N, C-alpha and C positions, 0 to 999 in steps of 0.2 A: 787378229786385231783390226785390219780394215773392218770386217765384217761388225765387229764389235761397236766400234765407233759409228757407225754407219747406222747400227740399232740401237744406237744409245745407250749402251750398256757398260757403262766404267766398271764396274767390280769383274765383269769379265775380261775386260782390256786389261784393268791393271793387275790382274791374274797370269792373262797371259804374257803380259809383257816381263812381268818378275821371272819368270821362268825363261822365256827368253836369255834376258840378262842374264841371269844366273846359270844357264846351260851352254848358249851358243857364243856368248861374248866374252870368247877367250882368245883371240887372237890380239895380236899387239897394234896391230893399225886401226881400230874400232870397226872393222869389217867382221861379219858374223859366220861361223862355222858353218856349213849348209846341211851337215848331216848327222843326225843324233840317231843312237840306237842301241841296241846290245851287243856287246861285244863277246868274243869266243869264250871268255872267262868268264860269262853271266853278268858282268857290269854293264851298267845303262850310261853310257858316255858319248861324246863324240866320235865319230866313226872318220869324219872327210874331214880335215881343218880347213881347203879350201873353203872359199867363199862361192854363193849363188846371188850375182849381182842384181838380180830381180826380188831376191829375198829380201836382201839390204833395202831397196828402192821402196818396199813395201812397207817394211817397217818404219822407216823415216817418214813415210806419205802417211801411214797410220798415226802416227806420234804426234804431226803438223796437224793432221784434222781432229785429232783430240784435246789438241791446244785451243783449236779454233772454235770447239765445240763446248767443251768445257772450262778454260780458261784458268785451268788451275795445275800447279804441280809443274814440274821440270822439264815435260813433253819436247817442248822446242828446242832445248840447251842439248837434252840426250838426242833428238833428231838429228841435230848440225853435228853434232861427234860423228855420228854415219854418213851424212852427206857431204862431208869434207874428206872423209875416207875414201869413198865413191870418187869423188873428181881427182883425188890424186893418187889412187893406185889402179885403177882399172879403166879410165878414160886413153883411148888408143887414136891417133892421129891415122886417116886414111887419105891421102890426096886433099889435104887441107880440109876433110872433115873430120871432126869429131865422133864417135861413136862407143859408147860402154861396153867392154868385153863382157862376156856371160859369166866369166871368174877372172879371181887372181892370177890362175894358174893354169896353163893346158889351151888357151886359145888364140895367141897370138904366135902366127907361124911364119916360117921365112916368106919374104917378101909380101905378107899380109895378115888374115885374121879369120877366124872363126866367129859369126855374130848370129846372134838369136833374134829375131824380130818381135816376137813375143815377149822379149826383156823391154820392149818400149812403153814405158807406162807415162804416156804423155799428160797426164794430168798431176801426175807426182814431178815431173819436171817443172811444171807452171809453177807448184810450191815452192820448191827447191829456189827457183829464182826470187822468190818474195823473201827468202830466210838467207840468202847466200849470196854466192858471185853470179850475179844476174845476167853478165854477158856470155859466162859461161853456158850458162842452163838454158837460156836462150838460144845459142849455139846447138848445143845439143839435142833440143826440141826441135828444131827447124832441120837440121842435119837426120835425124830420125825419120822425120817427113819425107825426107829427101830420098833415104835409102830404103823406104818403103815403096816409094814410088816407083824406084829400080825394081824392087823383089815383087814385080808382077811378070810371072811365069804362066807359061803354057796358054793355050787358047781363052783360059779363067780368069787369067791374069791375078793368080792370087801366090802370095808369098809361101815359102817354103818353111819348115818346122827351123830348119838351118840355111844360113846363107854363108858363101865363101868370098872372101877378098883378096884377090889377088894382086899383082903387081900393076896391072891395068883393067884387071878384068872382073865382073860383078856375076856370080854364078849360085847355082843351088848346091849345096854340099852331100856331094853323092857318098860321101861316106858316112854320114849321118842321118839325113832325112832328103828325099826330093818330094816329101807329101805336104799338102797340107792338111794336117792333123792334131795330132794330140797337143803340140807345143802352138802351133800357127792361129789355133782356134782361140787365143785370147788376144791377137792381134785386133779383131773387131770389137771384143767386151770394153780393150784398153781405151779404143778408139771413141767408143759410146758415151765413155766417161768425161769427156769433156763438155763443156757447157753447151756449145753448138759442134757438135762432130761432123768431119768431113770424112766421109770414106771414098776410098778410092773406087775407082769403076769395080774392080774384081770382089771388093769387098762388099760392094752395094749390091751386084748381081749375087749373092751367097744365096737369097731366098728361092731365086729361079732354079737352080740345084734339087732342093727341095721340092717344087713343083714337076719339075721334069721325073725325076724317079720315084716320087712318092715317097721318101724316106731321107733322111739326113746321114751323107754317109760318113763311116767312121774316117774317112781319108780322101782325097783326093790327090790320085799322082800325078805329078807335075811334069814329067818327063813326056807323058802322051796323052793326058787329060782326061784317062779312067779313073772311075770312081770306085770305090768298095761296095761288096755286094754287103756287108755288114753294116748293119746300123750304127748309129754312134750314140753314146749314152746321154742319159738327159741333159747335163749341162750342154752338150751341143746344141740340142735343140731349143734350151732358154737362149743361147747366144744369138743362134739364128733368128729369134723371135725379137730379141732386142736390134736388129738388124733391118727387119721387118717394119717394127716400130718405129723406129728412125728416118725409115723411106716413109711413112705414114700409110702403110698397108696394116690397118688395124684388125681387120678380119683374121689376115694370114698372122700376124704377131700373136693373136688370140687363139688360134688353130695349133702355133708352134709351140706356146707356153703350157697349153692343156697337155698336148701331148708332153712336153717333158715332167709335168707332175705327175702323170701316168706312170711315165717310166720308173720313176725315181721310186715306187713303191718296190719293185725289184732290184734297187740296186743299194741298199742300206750300207753296205762295205767298200762305197766308191767314193772315197774322199774327196775325190779329186772333180768328178761329178757334179757332187753336192756344192762342193764349192764354186764353180761354174755357175751353178743354177741359181745359188745365193747372191752372188755377186752382180747375176744379171737380173735376178728379182729385185734388187735393191735400185736398179739404174731404171726400172721401168716407171715408176713413180705413176702408177695410174691405179 
């Protein structure tokens, strides 16, 4: 939906939203079920009724973008139903700071929570503040920036895919991931979508990892700073390209994006890589 709005494709947007509403909007609280697929009996239905908060955020964000772009229909009203549900159902208070849990169930733990920095969709928070509880969303935005500043692990000063909030500590989630990898690659992507992006030092230095190793690694292990010997897919290259571009290194940005386009040829079934690539491409504005 975000990509359809970005590319001014209203028919595709409406078709995707209609399918989402008909198939995933099955919870009583207006959050969306996160997992849909083929059950053991052969039926295609919801498999897991828990929500994925980043999905809810992106759907509402896309609806508000659609309202601004096309100015028709009930996009904003439908977005508000989801936004209010996010505010009511997944907001978690940690030491006076508000963070959105990754899902309704399974992330609040004894004395704290497990959070995912790649769920911080900063431009969405700003749009939500325009149509819903302004003070709440401004606090979520500011507190997310705080959490991201704290999630600067190892000498690379990068966020891990998952972070544990304890009674008084803030650490990588060793049970889930201590890598800057599959999840955390979205952190620089969402930061870059802001009108005037401000990258933390570790994110700003991402292109130097490429320069040092000659490739974009699949992950950086933040317990010891080691990098994967396996190259990341095209979408990661595209995100690194956006960081380089926002840092005004045009030559490196072009080099990384060209490599991303080349790698896509061998990744025709990699939905995630294509999505990262297309979102990064849409943000390049060149």
